[in-house]
C-alpha positions in Angstrom: -1.7 26.0 -1.1 0.1 27.8 1.8 2.8 25.2 2.3 6.1 27.1 3.1 8.3 24.3 1.5 6.7 24.5 -1.9 7.9 27.4 -4.2 5.4 29.7 -5.5 4.8 27.6 -8.5 5.3 24.0 -9.4 3.8 21.7 -12.1 2.8 18.2 -11.4 2.9 15.4 -13.7 0.8 12.2 -13.1 -2.8 12.3 -12.2 -2.4 10.4 -8.8 0.0 12.8 -7.6 -1.9 15.8 -8.7 -5.2 14.7 -7.1 -3.5 13.6 -4.0 -1.8 16.9 -3.6 -5.3 18.7 -3.8 -6.6 16.1 -1.3 -3.7 17.1 1.1 -3.9 20.8 0.3 -2.1 22.8 3.0 -3.9 26.2 4.3 -4.1 28.4 7.2 -7.2 29.3 9.2 -8.8 32.2 7.7 -10.0 35.3 10.1 -13.5 34.7 8.4 -13.6 31.2 9.9 -15.4 30.6 13.4 -12.7 29.1 15.4 -12.0 28.3 18.9 -10.1 31.0 21.3 -6.6 30.1 21.3 -6.5 28.7 17.7 -3.2 29.6 15.9 -4.3 31.1 12.8 -0.9 30.5 11.5 -0.5 27.0 11.9 -0.6 24.8 8.5 -3.5 22.4 8.3 -4.7 19.9 5.7 -8.2 21.0 4.2 -9.0 18.5 1.2 -9.6 20.4 -1.9 -10.0 23.7 0.3 -13.4 22.4 1.0 -14.0 22.3 4.9 -17.8 21.6 4.4 -17.7 18.3 2.4 -20.3 15.8 3.4 -19.4 13.0 1.1 -16.4 10.7 0.9 -13.1 12.2 -0.1 -12.7 9.7 -2.8 -15.3 11.4 -4.8 -13.4 14.5 -5.2 -10.1 12.6 -5.6 -11.7 10.6 -8.4 -13.1 13.6 -10.3 -10.0 15.5 -10.0 -7.9 12.7 -11.2 -10.1 12.2 -14.2 -9.6 16.0 -15.1 -5.8 15.2 -15.4 -5.8 11.8 -16.6 -8.8 11.8 -19.1 -8.9 15.6 -20.1 -5.3 16.3 -20.2 -5.8 19.3 -17.7 -2.5 20.7 -16.6 -2.0 20.7 -12.7 0.0 23.6 -11.0 0.6 24.3 -7.3 0.4 28.1 -6.7 1.8 28.9 -3.2 0.1 32.1 -2.2 1.7 32.1 1.3 5.2 32.2 2.2 8.2 30.2 0.7 10.8 29.5 3.4 10.2 32.9 5.1 9.6 35.1 2.0 6.1 36.3 1.5 4.7 35.3 -2.1 3.4 38.8 -2.8 0.3 39.3 -5.2 2.7 40.7 -7.8 4.3 37.3 -7.7 1.1 35.3 -8.0 -0.3 37.4 -10.6 3.0 37.4 -12.7 3.1 33.6 -12.4 -0.6 33.3 -13.7 0.0 35.6 -16.5 3.1 33.8 -17.6 1.3 30.4 -17.5 -2.0 31.6 -19.3 0.0 33.6 -22.0 2.0 30.3 -22.9 5.3 31.7 -21.8 6.0 29.5 -19.0 9.0 27.0 -19.2 9.2 24.3 -16.7 11.9 21.8 -16.1 12.6 18.7 -13.8 12.8 19.8 -10.3 15.8 18.2 -8.7 15.1 14.4 -8.1 11.5 14.5 -8.7 10.2 12.6 -11.4 6.7 14.1 -11.4 7.4 17.7 -10.2 8.6 20.4 -12.5 9.4 24.1 -11.6 9.3 27.2 -13.7 12.9 27.8 -14.8 12.5 31.3 -16.3 11.1 33.2 -13.2 12.5 34.1 -10.0 9.8 36.4 -8.8 8.6 39.9 -9.2 9.5 40.6 -5.5 12.5 38.5 -4.8 14.2 35.2 -5.4 12.1 32.1 -4.6 14.6 29.6 -6.0 14.6 26.5 -3.8 18.0 25.4 -2.6 18.0 21.6 -2.6 21.5 21.7 -1.1 20.2 23.4 2.0 19.7 20.4 4.6 17.4 22.5 6.7 14.9 23.1 3.5 15.3 19.5 2.5 14.3 18.4 6.1 11.3 20.8 6.2 10.1 19.7 2.5 10.5 15.9 3.8 8.6 16.8 6.9 5.8 18.6 4.8 5.5 15.5 2.5 5.3 13.1 5.5 2.4 15.1 6.8 0.5 14.6 3.8 1.4 10.7 4.0 0.1 10.9 7.6 -3.1 12.7 6.3 -3.8 10.2 3.8 -3.4 7.3 6.2 -5.7 9.0 8.8 -8.2 9.5 6.1 -8.4 5.9 5.9 -8.6 5.2 9.4 -10.9 8.0 10.8 -14.7 7.8 10.9 -14.5 4.1 9.9 -12.6 5.0 6.8 -15.1 7.3 5.3 -12.5 9.2 3.5 -10.2 6.5 2.6 -8.3 7.1 -0.8 -7.1 4.8 -3.3 -3.8 3.2 -2.4 -2.1 4.9 -5.4 -2.6 8.2 -3.5 -0.5 7.1 -0.7 2.0 5.6 -3.0 2.4 8.8 -5.0 3.3 10.7 -1.7 5.6 8.0 -0.4 7.4 8.0 -3.8 7.9 11.9 -3.3 9.5 11.2 0.2 11.9 8.7 -1.3 12.9 11.0 -3.7 13.6 13.7 -1.1 15.6 11.2 0.7 18.0 10.9 -2.1 19.0 14.5 -1.6 
């Protein structure tokens, strides 16, 4: 994920939220991609499950991912490998996160008003402090905007190409719940 409003690591609870966050994965255009002249390589774009080559309905991936979380009890994390509010998440940060999780040393706690998102409470980063400030109105506005972009994307999935990529209603509901929780800040 390369969403500048998401801390370097969060843990998601709930299969619908975990799956829809994968379906609305925010990334940037890679220099390895063939793009039109003038394309902003730094612009954030939604690429479901980081698969720009998918030729089947998006609900297939959504359902399979959801099943992993729901039935196989797989933990779901978002690892932000881009920037967090202007601070680059260095490879040392990402490796430290992954090591801590794999070694079973990661401790997560409820993040602010979010019922289904937890944040690692014992890690601030190898190269800097990445603690999100939920008191910062500018940050909260950007976080809300990022989640509203996801809401719009899910709505668009259901409308474009005759609804080919329509997701179940629960996907949109999970994102709308996040937006409402942000509005309580």
